N, C-alpha and C positions, 0 to 999 in steps of 0.2 A: 232326653228331652225329659223336664221337670215337669209333674202335673202337681195341680192345686191341693192345699188338705185343706180340709173345712174340718172347725172343730164344734160341737155340739157341747156346749153344758150350761148351762141358771147358772153356776156362781163365778162373777163379775169377777171376780178376781185371782181364781183359776187358768182362765182363760186371757188372759193379762199377761202370767207369768207363766202361761205353756206360750206363748206368743211371741215375747218375750226371748224366750227360753231360743224358741226358732229363730229366732228371726240372726239369732248369733250365730249357725250354722247358713245364714238364705236362702229357708224354706219361709213363706208367706203361708199367715195361714187365717185364713178365714174365721173370725169368731159367728157367733149362732149363738145367741140362749134360751129360743122360747125351739125344741126340736117342729112343731107345729112349720112356727113361717119355713125353718130348712127347709122339714117334707114341700111345702107350695113350691118352691127355688129352686127344689134342683132341676127341675123340666128344663135350665136355660142351664142351668148348671155347668160349664167342662168336665168330663168323668176328671174324678180325685180320690185322696186315697182319704179316709175322715178317722175323727179321733170324738167318740161318741162318752160321758161321761152313765152308767147306769144308774144311777138315784138322779131326775129329773122330774117336777112334784106331777105337771098333768100327763107325761111322755117316755116312757122312760127309754135309758142308751136302748137294753133289750128291744123295746117292742118296737120301737125307732128302727132296728135292728128289721126287724118280722117286717115293717111295713117297708121302708126297701125291697124286701126281696120277694116282696108281696107286688109288686111293679115295677119288678123288673129289674132292679137298678141297683146290680151284683161287685158294685166300686169296692173296693179291698176296703177292714173297718179294725178301727184299734182300740177294743173296750173301757175305758183306766175307772179304775172304785175306787172309793174311800173302802167301801163296806162287801170289802171279794169276798165269795162265797162258793163254794166247789161246784156250787148245782147251777149259779150263775155264767160261775166260767164255761162250765158244758155248754148251755147253753148259746150263751157268746159265740162258743168255737162250731155248735152243728149252725149257726144263721150262717158262718163261712166270715167269721175272725178268722183274721193274720197272727194280734195279740187278745195280752189282759192282764192290762199292767197296775199295783198297786197304788195308790194315795199314798206318800209326799209320789211322787212320776223319778222313773231314776232317767237324767238325761242323757245316757245314753246308751239305754232298750228302746225310747219312746222312740231316738236317733234312728236308732238299727231296726226296729220296726214298720217308721214311717221307708227307710230305706225298704224293705220283706216285700212290705205293699205297692210303691212306687214299680216296684221288679212285677208282680203277680200287675196290675194293674195295665203296664208294656203289653204284658201277654194273650192277655185277656186282649185288649183292643187291637193285636196283630192279630190272631188266632180270629176276631169277627169279620177282622179286616178282609182272611182270607175271606172264609165262608160269604161271605161276599160278593164279592166276586166271582167266588165258586159257581154259586148264586145266578150271577147275571149273565157265566158263561154258558150255566143249562137252558135259560131261559131264550137265549139265541138258537136253541135246536128246537125244532118245525114239530107234529105231535106225531109222525111218524121218523123219524130221525128219533126223538124218547122215547120208542118203545124200544129201536135197537138196539141199544142203548142199553134200557134194563135187562134186555138177553146174553149184549157181552161180557155186563155186568154181573149176571148172575152164571155164565161160566158157559153157553150154547153156544157151541161152531155155526159160521154163518149156514155151511147143509141146512144146520136145526131153526134157526133164525129162520131162512126164509119159506121152510115146512109149515113151520109153527106161522107167521103171519101173510103167509099164500103169496109167499114174492120169489121173485128167480133169484140163486145167489147172485146174480151179476151185479138186479137194484141193492141188492142188502151188500154188496162190495161197495156199490157205489155209497147209496149211507153212511155206511165205514169212511171210507174218505172225508167225506162233506163233516164228520162228525166229529173226525179227525184233524179236521183244518180248525173251526170251528171253539173247540178243544184247546192245541198246540199242543193235541198229545199223538201219536197212531198205538202209542203203549198200552197192551188191555190193560195194564198195571195200572196202568197212573188213569185208563177213563174209568174204572172201579172205583181207586178211590176217593176222584171227582165226586161219580156217580150217589159213593156215604157220604161223601160232605154236606151231600147237595138236596138228603132226605131230612 
């Protein structure tokens, strides 16, 4: 699935040129002249790939990248610059950029960077959905089942769990069966993986 592309650049000519270039390969880019306006719109936008100009009057592309990170927005970012320097490049990558391109932008480099960004975003969204599913499964456990699962994940035997919780081994086995039914697995390794993922 192709995700949206958002282009934040105060230069209208650049927004128009890049938008036109991307449209020739079937990519629709939504342009924003003002980083602050874009930031305000982010909560309403579908996750996508960002193209940020490094030099903008009020908020630079790097500063915008940092603000997005602070808000927990980890969309893949391509930073573009007509004045690229090594330190800016380093900072962009430290902030999670997938690429740093100098103007004039090479068409194929930009398309490749967007492709890389789209793949990274799909991976992130899939991982997030998987985590949400795991948390929902774990939320269905009772407090006692959670106690038992904690000890299963820590490698304790049924007898050790029973002694630690003041239960009979039969009761622990009963809880273990209920946990397996709710998590959809009776494998200790898989239960441990879900437990770790839900932490």
